[in-house]
N, C-alpha and C positions, 0 to 999 in steps of 0.2 A: 090645538093637540100633538102638537110633536113636546109642549112640554111633557103631559101626560104621559104619553110615551116614551118618553125617558127617565121618568120617574117610576115607574111601576120595574122595570129592570133594577133599578136599584134600592127600591121596596124590597125585591124578591134578593140581592145579595147581601140584603141587610139582615131579613128572615135565615137566610139558606149563614150565614156566618154563625145569628143566636143561637142555631140547632147545633154547629157542628163543636162552638163552645162548650155546651152541655152537655152533648155527648164526649167530648172531651174529659171534662170534670166528673159526669153521673159514670163513664165508662165503666172504668175499673172498680166500683161497689158492686156495678151490674153484674160483671163477670165475677165477681170473689162470690157473690151469691149464689151465682149461677154454678159454678166447681160447687160450695159448700153440697148446696141442696143434692143436684149428684150425687157425691159420695153419700151422704147420707140414704138416699133412695137407693142406693146400693146395697151400702152395706145391710140396712133393712130389707132390703130382698131377698138376705142370705140366712143361714143357719146356721147363727155362730156359734162355736162351740163353746163349752164352760171357760177356757182361756181367752179366748176373743172378746167373752162378754167382760171377764172380768178388765178390759182394758179398755172397751170402744162401751161405755155407758157416760151420761151426762156428767157425773160426780168426776169419774175420773180425769176426762177431759177437759171440766171446767179451771178443775185443779191443776192439770198441768199448764194450763195455756195462761192461769193468774200468774204462776210464777216465772213462765217464759217472759213476757209482760212487765212484769218485776224487774227480773235482770237485763230489760232491755231499756226501764227506764232509769234506773239505777247509775247503770250502763253509760245513758247520753249526758243525765245529768254531773258527772265525774267526769266527761272528756269535753265538756262546755267550760266547765270551775278549773278545768286543766288547759286545754286548749286556747284558747278566749284571749285569756289572764297572758299567757305566753306568746301569744303570738303578738300581742300589741305592745309587752317587754319587747320582745326580740327586733318588733318595729323601730323602735326609740334604739334600740345601738348603732352604732357610725361606724362602728367595724363591718367590714364587706363579708368577711370568714364567718361572722356568727350566725346571721341566717341560714347558708350553706350546712352548718354544724348541729345546726337543731333539726332543719328537716331531714337532713341522715338517720341522727338518732332514732327521730320517729318512725322513719322508713325500714328500721332495721326492723320496729314493731311487729310491721304492719307484713315484709318481707318472711318474718319466719313465720313458720304453721303457726296455726294456731294450737293445733294438739301435739306439738312440739313443745310450747310454750306451757302448756297443762300439764305434758308429764313431768315437764322437769320439775316446777314447782310444787307437783303433787307429793314427786320424792323428796323434797327440801322440804317444805310444810304439811307436808297431810293431805288429805281432799277436802273440799270445803267450798262455801259460797266464796269467801273472800278471791282462793285462789282464781273461779269460775270470772268474777269482776276484773280481774286485775289483766287476763288474759284479754278479757273483750275491750279495755281499756285501752292495753299495749298497741291492740289490732288497731283501734275505730277511732284511733287519735288524731292519726296525721291526715285525714279530707278536712277536720275543723281548721286544725295549727295552722295548715299551706293554704286555706281559704280567705280565714280572718290574714294573714301576711300579705296575701294576695289583694285583698280589697282593701285595707289600708293603703299596701303602697299604689295602688293603680287610682288612687283621686288625684285631680286634677291639681299641679302645684300651683296655680294661679290661684283656686280658691285661697289653698291654705296662706297663702304671701297676704293675700285679700283681708284675712281674718283676722293676722297679722299687725296689718296696717290700722283696724279697726280697734287693734288695741286689747284683740283678744287674747288670753292664756292659753299654753298650750295644753289643759287638761279643758279648757273650754272647747279649744280646735278637736279637741278628738270627741269627747261629747256630741258636741252640734254637728258636728260637721265630716268628719274621717269616718266615725262611724255608724251613725245611719247612710254613710253612703256606701259603703262597705256591707250592709247586711242580706242584698240581695247575696252576693259572691259566700258571705258566713250560712245563712243557710241552704244554699248548696250546697256545703261542706256538710254539714249538718244533715242534711236529706242523707246522703251516700254512708256515713257513719252508721244512722239510724238502721239503715238497711244492713250494712255490715252486721251489725250487732245480732240483729234478728236472725240471720245465719248462723253466727258462730255462736251464739248461748244455745243451740243446740246439742254444743260440746259438753257444757256442762253436767250433761248426764254424767259422763263420763269422770266424774268430780263429785257425783255424790252433792249437786247443787238443783236438781230439777228441772222445769222445764219440756218444752217437747220433746228432748232429746231422749228423752222414757220413751216415749212412746214410740220411737222409732228403732229406737235399740231395741225392745221389746219384741218388735213386728221382726227385725233381722234375726237375735238370739233363736227367737220361738218358731221362727219358720211361716210368718201368718203374714200373709199378701194384706187382708182387709186393714189389719193393724198398720202396716206399713205405709199402705196409701193414705189413710185417714189422716197418721203425723203427717207426711207430707203436703198432703192439701193442706191441710192447718198452718202449718208454718210458710209455706208458699202464700194464703191469704193474707198473714198477719203482715210479712215484707212486702207484700204489695199496695195493702191499706195504708201500711207505714210511708210508702214513698209516695203514693197517693194524697195523703195528710201531709206530708212536707213540702208539695208542688204548692198544695190550697196555703198553708202557710208564706210559702215566697210571697204568691199573690197578695193575701193580705195585709203582710208584713210589710213589704216594698215601699218604700218614698214612691211619694207622690212624684210624678217626674220623671224617677230614675228608667 
């Protein structure tokens, strides 16, 4: 009888843990879906004028959302291509002053207002997609670079010494030990950079690079609250979903036992 009585609370705790885990991973998509549905119903309950109808229609919203995602994805690929190899290279340098110097330069890009970088580059080279991409990469590269360097440096030195004792070469140690153990930290930096990219990509509208910023600018310029609120809800929804997907990727890609 006592064994049964102790087993029931354990099962209840396990079921409660499963329910909380499910809510943690399904909660964000449900919140986003509820926000988008609420905005959709609210907009369709109003009588939109011709100006609002030109912006709040399916084709325009899909086009601008696709442009925004394109900006975010390309910027993320470039950030990974720059920050991860650079972080690995810096971690290999023995001079202690090199990592602070590299991180300091990357920090300048993030500390500088993105709109200021856009304006400066536009004055020098003119508006366009490349200008927006340069600003996105400069603003969002720091988290991935810093986390790559931190993730590699925090690997237990005894593991590296053991690998050397087994005859592994530096490249093998990097690929088989250091990088796999640094994956959780690198993914956390990538998750942060993705959210940064989604937010900063709205400024691409000011350099004729498209994205959801066009909807926000239209809402402000034309003084149309439905347009402005819809653009804000869609942008925030993408940011939340990107952060949720990043958390899911961290859980899936983390090495077992880490």
